[in-house]
C-alpha positions in Angstrom: -4.5 -89.2 -41.4 -5.7 -91.9 -39.1 -8.0 -94.4 -40.6 -11.2 -95.0 -38.7 -13.0 -98.2 -39.0 -16.8 -98.2 -38.4 -18.6 -101.2 -37.0 -22.0 -101.2 -38.7 -24.9 -103.4 -37.9 -25.8 -105.1 -41.2 -29.5 -104.1 -40.8 -30.5 -100.6 -39.7 -33.5 -99.0 -38.2 -33.2 -96.2 -40.7 -35.3 -95.9 -43.8 -33.4 -97.6 -46.7 -34.2 -96.5 -50.3 -32.3 -98.0 -53.1 -32.2 -96.3 -56.5 -30.3 -97.5 -59.5 -29.4 -94.8 -62.0 -28.1 -95.9 -65.3 -26.7 -93.4 -67.7 -26.4 -94.4 -71.3 -24.5 -92.3 -73.8 -24.1 -92.8 -77.5 -21.1 -91.3 -79.2 -20.4 -91.4 -82.9 -16.9 -92.7 -83.5 -15.0 -92.6 -86.8 -13.2 -95.9 -87.5 -10.0 -95.7 -89.5 -9.2 -98.6 -91.9 -11.4 -101.3 -93.2 -15.2 -100.8 -93.2 -15.7 -104.5 -92.6 -17.6 -105.4 -89.3 -16.8 -108.5 -87.3 -19.6 -110.4 -85.5 -19.2 -113.1 -82.9 -19.4 -116.6 -84.1 -22.1 -118.1 -81.9 -21.5 -121.6 -83.3 -18.5 -122.2 -81.1 -17.4 -121.4 -77.5 -16.0 -117.9 -76.8 -12.8 -119.4 -75.5 -11.4 -122.8 -75.3 -11.5 -124.3 -71.8 -10.2 -127.8 -71.2 -13.1 -130.2 -70.8 -12.0 -131.5 -67.4 -11.6 -128.0 -66.0 -15.0 -126.9 -67.4 -16.7 -129.8 -65.7 -15.3 -128.7 -62.3 -16.4 -125.1 -62.9 -19.8 -126.2 -64.1 -20.2 -128.5 -61.1 -19.4 -125.6 -58.7 -21.8 -123.4 -60.5 -24.5 -126.0 -60.4 -23.9 -126.4 -56.7 -24.4 -122.7 -56.1 -27.6 -122.7 -58.1 -29.0 -125.7 -56.1 -28.1 -124.1 -52.8 -29.7 -120.8 -53.8 -32.9 -122.3 -55.2 -33.2 -124.5 -52.1 -32.6 -122.0 -49.4 -33.9 -118.7 -50.8 -37.6 -119.7 -50.3 -36.9 -119.7 -46.6 -35.2 -116.2 -46.6 -37.5 -113.3 -46.0 -37.4 -109.5 -46.0 -38.5 -107.9 -42.8 -39.9 -104.3 -43.0 -40.3 -102.6 -39.6 -41.7 -99.4 -38.1 -40.5 -98.1 -34.8 -42.0 -95.3 -32.8 -39.4 -92.9 -31.5 -39.3 -89.6 -29.6 -37.3 -86.5 -30.3 -37.1 -83.4 -28.2 -39.2 -80.4 -29.4 -37.2 -77.3 -30.0 -39.2 -74.4 -28.5 -37.7 -72.0 -31.0 -39.2 -73.8 -34.0 -42.4 -75.3 -32.5 -45.7 -74.2 -34.2 -44.2 -70.9 -35.2 -42.9 -69.9 -31.8 -41.0 -67.5 -31.1 -42.1 -65.7 -34.3 -45.7 -65.4 -33.1 -44.3 -63.9 -29.8 -42.7 -61.1 -31.7 -45.4 -60.6 -34.3 -48.5 -60.4 -32.2 -49.8 -63.9 -31.5 -52.5 -63.2 -28.9 -51.6 -66.3 -27.0 -48.0 -65.4 -26.8 -45.7 -67.7 -24.8 -48.1 -67.6 -21.8 -50.6 -69.6 -23.9 -48.2 -72.4 -24.3 -47.3 -75.2 -21.9 -44.6 -74.2 -19.5 -45.0 -70.5 -20.3 -42.0 -70.8 -22.7 -39.8 -72.0 -19.8 -37.5 -75.0 -19.7 -40.6 -77.3 -19.4 -41.3 -76.6 -23.1 -37.8 -77.6 -24.0 -38.3 -81.0 -22.4 -41.4 -81.7 -24.5 -41.0 -84.4 -27.1 -42.7 -85.3 -30.3 -43.3 -88.9 -31.4 -42.5 -90.0 -34.9 -42.2 -93.2 -36.9 -39.0 -94.5 -38.3 -39.0 -97.2 -41.0 -36.3 -99.8 -41.7 -35.7 -103.2 -43.1 -33.7 -106.3 -42.5 -33.7 -109.9 -43.4 -34.7 -113.1 -41.7 -34.8 -116.9 -42.2 -37.7 -119.3 -41.5 -36.6 -121.8 -38.9 -39.8 -123.4 -37.6 -43.4 -124.1 -38.5 -46.1 -125.2 -36.0 -49.6 -125.6 -37.5 -50.4 -122.3 -39.3 -47.7 -120.4 -37.3 -44.4 -119.8 -39.0 -41.3 -118.6 -37.1 -38.6 -116.3 -38.5 -35.2 -115.8 -36.9 -33.6 -112.4 -37.2 -31.6 -109.8 -35.3 -32.8 -107.8 -32.3 -31.6 -104.6 -33.9 -33.9 -105.4 -36.8 -37.1 -106.2 -35.1 -36.6 -106.0 -31.3 -38.2 -102.6 -30.9 -40.6 -102.6 -33.9 -44.2 -101.6 -33.4 -45.2 -102.9 -36.8 -43.6 -105.8 -38.7 -44.2 -107.0 -42.2 -42.7 -110.3 -43.5 -42.2 -110.6 -47.2 -41.6 -114.1 -48.7 -39.6 -114.8 -51.8 -42.8 -115.5 -53.8 -44.1 -112.0 -53.1 -46.6 -112.8 -50.3 -46.7 -110.4 -47.4 -47.8 -111.2 -43.8 -48.2 -109.2 -40.7 -45.5 -110.3 -38.2 -45.5 -110.5 -34.5 -42.5 -110.2 -32.2 -42.3 -113.5 -30.2 -39.2 -112.5 -28.3 -35.9 -110.5 -28.5 -32.6 -110.5 -26.7 -30.1 -107.7 -26.7 -27.2 -109.6 -25.2 -27.1 -111.9 -28.3 -28.8 -109.4 -30.7 -31.3 -112.1 -31.7 -35.1 -112.0 -32.2 -37.9 -114.3 -33.3 -40.8 -113.1 -35.3 -43.9 -115.2 -36.2 -46.7 -114.9 -38.8 -49.8 -117.0 -39.5 -50.4 -118.5 -43.0 -53.3 -120.6 -44.1 -51.1 -122.7 -46.4 -48.2 -122.8 -43.9 -47.4 -126.4 -45.0 -46.1 -124.9 -48.3 -43.7 -122.5 -46.5 -40.1 -123.7 -46.7 -38.3 -124.1 -43.4 -34.5 -123.8 -43.5 -32.2 -126.6 -42.3 -30.0 -125.5 -39.4 -26.5 -126.8 -39.5 -23.7 -127.4 -37.0 -21.6 -124.2 -36.6 -19.1 -126.0 -34.4 -17.9 -127.9 -37.5 -17.3 -124.6 -39.4 -13.6 -124.1 -40.3 -11.6 -121.3 -41.8 -11.6 -121.6 -45.6 -15.0 -123.2 -45.9 -17.1 -121.9 -48.8 -20.2 -120.0 -47.7 -23.1 -117.9 -49.1 -24.7 -114.9 -47.4 -28.4 -114.3 -48.2 -30.9 -111.5 -47.5 -32.1 -108.1 -48.6 -29.1 -105.7 -48.7 -30.4 -102.2 -49.2 -33.8 -103.7 -50.0 -32.6 -105.9 -52.9 -34.5 -109.0 -51.9 -33.3 -112.5 -52.4 -29.7 -111.5 -52.9 -26.9 -114.1 -52.7 -23.2 -113.4 -52.3 -20.5 -116.0 -52.0 -17.2 -116.1 -50.2 -15.3 -118.2 -47.6 -15.2 -118.3 -43.9 -12.3 -115.9 -43.1 -12.1 -116.8 -39.4 -14.1 -118.3 -36.5 -14.3 -117.3 -32.9 -14.2 -113.6 -33.5 -15.2 -111.7 -30.3 -18.4 -109.7 -30.2 -17.2 -107.5 -27.3 -16.7 -104.5 -29.6 -20.4 -104.4 -30.4 -21.5 -105.4 -26.9 -22.4 -109.0 -27.9 -21.7 -112.0 -25.6 -21.2 -114.3 -28.6 -18.3 -115.1 -30.8 -18.8 -114.7 -34.5 -18.0 -116.3 -37.9 -16.1 -113.9 -40.1 -16.7 -114.0 -43.8 -15.6 -112.1 -46.9 -19.0 -112.8 -48.6 -20.5 -109.4 -49.2 -22.8 -108.3 -46.4 -24.4 -104.8 -46.4 -27.1 -102.9 -44.5 -30.3 -104.9 -44.9 -28.5 -108.2 -44.7 -29.0 -108.4 -40.9 -30.9 -111.4 -39.8 -30.3 -113.3 -43.1 -28.6 -116.6 -43.1 -25.0 -117.6 -43.7 -25.2 -120.9 -45.5 -22.7 -123.7 -46.1 -22.2 -125.8 -49.3 -24.8 -128.3 -48.0 -27.6 -125.7 -47.9 -27.5 -125.6 -44.1 -27.7 -122.4 -42.1 -24.5 -122.0 -40.1 -24.9 -118.4 -39.0 -27.1 -115.3 -38.8 -25.6 -112.2 -40.6 -25.3 -109.5 -38.0 -22.6 -106.8 -38.5 -19.8 -105.5 -40.7 -16.5 -103.7 -40.0 -16.2 -100.9 -42.6 -14.7 -97.5 -43.1 -17.4 -96.6 -45.6 -20.5 -98.2 -44.2 -20.5 -100.7 -47.1 -19.0 -104.2 -47.5 -15.2 -104.4 -47.5 -15.0 -108.1 -47.0 -15.3 -108.0 -43.2 -18.7 -109.5 -42.4 -19.7 -111.3 -39.2 -22.4 -113.8 -38.5 -23.7 -115.3 -35.2 -22.9 -119.1 -35.1 -26.2 -120.9 -35.4 -25.4 -123.2 -32.5 -25.4 -120.3 -30.1 -29.0 -119.3 -31.0 -30.7 -122.7 -31.5 -31.7 -122.8 -27.8 -33.1 -119.2 -28.1 -35.7 -120.3 -30.6 -37.4 -122.7 -28.2 -36.9 -120.3 -25.3 -38.7 -117.5 -27.2 -41.6 -119.7 -28.1 -42.1 -121.2 -24.6 -41.2 -118.2 -22.4 -40.9 -115.2 -24.7 -37.3 -114.7 -23.5 -33.9 -116.4 -23.3 -33.1 -118.1 -20.0 -29.4 -117.7 -19.1 -27.4 -119.6 -16.5 -26.0 -117.5 -13.6 -22.8 -118.3 -11.8 -22.4 -115.1 -9.8 -18.9 -113.7 -10.4 -17.4 -110.6 -12.0 -14.7 -111.2 -14.6 -12.0 -108.9 -15.8 -9.2 -109.2 -18.4 -5.8 -109.2 -16.8 -2.3 -108.4 -18.0 0.7 -110.8 -17.9 2.1 -108.7 -15.0 -1.2 -109.2 -13.1 -1.0 -113.0 -13.8 2.5 -113.1 -12.4 1.3 -111.7 -9.1 -1.5 -114.2 -9.0 0.9 -117.1 -9.7 -0.8 -118.1 -13.0 1.9 -116.9 -15.5 1.2 -118.0 -19.0 -2.1 -119.7 -18.1 -5.2 -119.3 -20.3 -8.5 -118.8 -18.4 -10.8 -116.2 -16.9 -10.1 -114.2 -13.7 -12.9 -113.9 -11.1 -12.1 -110.6 -9.5 -15.2 -110.5 -7.4 -17.9 -112.9 -6.3 -21.6 -112.3 -5.4 -22.3 -113.2 -1.8 -24.8 -116.1 -1.6 -24.6 -116.7 -5.3 -24.2 -120.2 -6.9 -20.4 -119.5 -7.1 -20.0 -118.6 -3.4 -22.3 -121.5 -2.4 -20.1 -123.8 -4.4 -16.9 -122.6 -2.8 -15.7 -120.2 -5.5 -13.7 -117.2 -4.2 -12.8 -113.8 -5.4 -9.3 -114.2 -7.0 -9.9 -117.6 -8.4 -8.6 -118.2 -11.9 -11.0 -120.4 -13.8 -9.3 -122.8 -16.3 -12.0 -125.4 -17.0 -15.8 -125.8 -17.1 -17.3 -129.3 -17.4 -14.0 -130.7 -18.7 -13.6 -128.0 -21.4 -10.6 -125.7 -21.2 -11.5 -122.0 -20.8 -9.4 -119.8 -23.1 -10.8 -116.4 -22.4 -13.3 -114.4 -20.4 -15.7 -114.2 -23.3 -15.7 -117.9 -23.7 -16.5 -118.5 -20.1 -19.4 -116.0 -20.2 -20.9 -117.9 -23.2 -20.4 -121.3 -21.6 -22.1 -120.3 -18.3 -24.9 -118.5 -20.1 -25.8 -121.7 -22.0 -25.9 -123.8 -18.9 -29.4 -124.8 -17.7 -30.6 -123.6 -14.3 -30.8 -126.1 -11.4 -28.1 -128.3 -13.0 -24.6 -128.8 -11.6 -21.5 -127.7 -13.4 -17.9 -128.6 -12.6 -15.2 -125.9 -12.6 -11.5 -126.2 -12.2 -9.8 -123.1 -10.7 -6.3 -122.1 -9.8 -6.1 -120.6 -6.3 -2.8 -119.8 -4.6 -1.0 -121.9 -7.1 -3.1 -125.0 -6.5 -5.8 -126.6 -8.7 -9.2 -126.9 -7.1 -12.3 -128.6 -8.5 -15.6 -127.1 -7.6 -19.2 -128.3 -8.2 -21.6 -125.4 -8.6 -25.4 -125.6 -9.0 -26.3 -123.0 -11.7 -29.3 -120.7 -11.2 -31.3 -118.7 -13.7 -29.9 -115.2 -14.4 -32.1 -112.2 -13.6 -31.2 -108.6 -14.1 -32.2 -107.7 -10.5 -29.8 -110.2 -9.0 -26.9 -109.8 -11.4 -27.0 -106.0 -11.1 -27.1 -105.9 -7.3 -23.7 -104.3 -6.3 -24.6 -104.6 -2.7 -23.8 -108.4 -2.9 -20.7 -108.1 -5.0 -17.7 -108.9 -2.9 -15.4 -107.0 -2.2 -16.8 -104.3 -4.5 -13.6 -103.1 -6.1 -10.8 -104.5 -8.3 -7.5 -104.9 -6.7 -4.4 -103.9 -8.7 -0.7 -104.8 -8.0 1.5 -101.9 -7.0 3.6 -101.6 -10.2 6.3 -99.0 -10.6 4.1 -96.8 -12.7 1.2 -97.0 -10.3 3.5 -96.2 -7.4 4.6 -93.1 -9.3 1.0 -92.1 -9.9 0.0 -92.6 -6.3 3.3 -91.1 -5.0 4.1 -94.2 -3.0 7.6 -95.2 -1.8 8.8 -98.7 -1.8 8.1 -99.1 1.9 4.3 -99.3 1.3 3.2 -102.8 0.6 -0.2 -104.1 -0.5 -2.6 -103.7 -3.4 -4.2 -100.6 -4.9 -8.0 -100.1 -5.0 -9.6 -99.4 -8.4 -13.2 -99.4 -9.8 -15.1 -99.0 -6.5 -18.7 -99.8 -7.2 -21.6 -97.8 -5.7 -23.6 -99.5 -3.0 -21.0 -102.3 -2.8 -19.4 -103.5 0.4 -16.3 -101.5 -0.4 -18.4 -98.3 -0.8 -20.1 -99.1 2.6 -16.7 -99.3 4.2 -15.8 -95.9 2.7 -13.0 -97.3 0.6 -12.0 -95.1 -2.4 -10.2 -95.4 -5.7 -6.5 -94.9 -5.1 -6.5 -96.3 -1.6 -3.9 -99.0 -0.8 -5.0 -102.1 1.2 -2.1 -103.0 3.4 -3.7 -105.6 5.7 -6.8 -107.8 5.9 -8.1 -108.7 9.3 -4.9 -107.3 10.8 -2.7 -109.6 8.6 -0.2 -107.7 6.5 -0.4 -108.4 2.7 2.3 -107.8 0.2 0.8 -109.2 -3.1 -2.4 -109.9 -5.0 -2.0 -113.6 -4.1 -2.0 -112.8 -0.4 -4.8 -110.3 -0.7 -7.2 -112.8 -2.3 -6.2 -115.6 0.1 -7.3 -113.3 2.9 -10.8 -112.7 1.4 -12.0 -116.3 2.0 -15.8 -116.1 2.4 -15.9 -119.6 4.0 -13.5 -119.0 6.8 -14.4 -115.5 7.9 -17.6 -114.2 9.4 -16.5 -110.6 9.1 -13.6 -108.8 7.3 -12.0 -105.4 7.7 -9.1 -103.7 6.0 -6.1 -101.5 6.9 -6.1 -98.7 4.3 -3.2 -96.3 3.4 -3.9 -93.0 1.8 -1.9 -89.8 1.7 0.4 -90.7 4.5 -2.3 -92.0 6.8 -3.3 -95.6 7.7 -6.7 -96.3 9.1 -8.8 -99.4 9.8 -12.2 -99.7 8.2 -15.3 -100.9 10.0 -16.0 -104.6 10.0 -18.1 -106.0 7.2 -20.2 -108.9 8.3 -20.5 -111.6 5.7 -23.9 -113.3 5.5 
C-alpha cells in the first residue's frame, strides 16, 4: 500500500475542540509473599547522577525555563471567525421537495427559480471558527502588532487575540499576503507598555543541529512549548505554493501552532511556524517555519501600506533538466532559466533576453529558481540590481532597474514573449510527435492564451524550424534568434503534420 504524506497547515480555519479523557481504573491485586510494603526514601536522590553531569543537565533545563518564561508573554492565541458560503441543495431546503408532494400551497412555483437550476445555484452563508497562534513583534503607542499566518487570519471577519495572562482583545487585520502566507494583526491596549514584544533574531545564522523551541496554541492548548533541533534549512515551499524557503524542525508542531514563533537558545524568534508534513495530520517530527528574515520587511510594509511591496523583474522561470541544459550550453551550471521575458519590462529594458540562464544577482550566486524569485521579490522598486547571465556560452553582466510588482502587469500574457516554452527534440519527443530525424528545430509546449504565440496561431506540438527565415537546429540557436534588441519584428516557420508554414509577423514594441 502506497504511503501518502499530507502537507498540513499548522493552523486551520476549522473549529478545533480539544478534550482530554482520562480513564482511571482500580483493580484489586493479590500479592504473593511478604506483606511488607516499601516506600520511597525521600531523603536521598532517586538515582545517583555524577555531580558534573547533573550540573550540565540542570543548566540546560534552567535555560529552557528562562527562554520559555521570557518569550511566552509575547506569544498569543488568535481565535478567528470566517464567513463562508455553501451551495443550497434544493432537495433539502426548507422542506422542499417534501412540501411539493404533500400539499404545500406554494409548491415549487412559490420559490425562487421555480425549482429550476437557479435554486441549485443559491448559496447560504455560515460562520466557521478556527484558531491559530501569533507573536507580538511591535508596539507603537497603544497599538500592539501581532505577526501570524495568512491562513490563520487573512480571511477572518472577526479576530480575538488572547494574551498569556488571560486578557482578550479585539483584533484588526492590518495586512495579509498569500504568497508568503503571512499576516499582521493589531489590537489596542491602554497599558500597552506592559505588553511584552518578542526579539527578532537573524535566521540567516541558523544552522542544522541548532536547538530550538516551538511555541503556540496547538489544538487550543495555549502557551505550549516543544523543543527540538533545526533539522534542515532552505527547504522549498513550492509544494504548498509559498515563495519562501523554510526552516525544518523536529520540535512538535500541530494544528493551532500556525503563526507561533520558532525560538533559538537566546530567546530570539528565528521563524514563524507554518506547516507540517504528516500522514496522520499530527506531528511526526516534520515541521516547517518561515525564516524571520524573510518577513521582517513585511511588518513595516503592512503598517505603512497594508500590503507587501514586491520587486518585479519581468521574466518567466522554468525548471530545466540536464538534457535541456546541455542544449543551452550550460551543462552542470546552477542557476535559473528565463524561458520568457515580458516586453517593456525591467528585464527587457535592461537587456535580458528569453533564453538567458541567470547565475548571479548582486554578486550572490543563484542556485535555484526559487532562490531567484525570493531575491528579486525582496528588491526595492526604483533601485538597480546587477545580474550575471549565460547567453550562448558567454557571461554577460546586466544592470536592471527594478519596478514594483502588480498583479495586472505580472499576469498580462499579451506581453510575455514568446508566449510558449521551447523544448529540445529528444528521441522520446520525436516518437510522440512522429517526427523523423530530418526535421530540425524546437518543439512548442505550454502556449499561453492571449500571448504573442497565440496571436500567431502557434499550437502545442508545433515545431519551430526557422526564425526570420533563418534555420535553427537547437535551443541555443532558437533563443539567439529571439533577440528583442536587434529585431523590430519576428516570424516563425512552423512544421506540423507534414506541412511547413510561415506565421504572420509579430511587431515588437
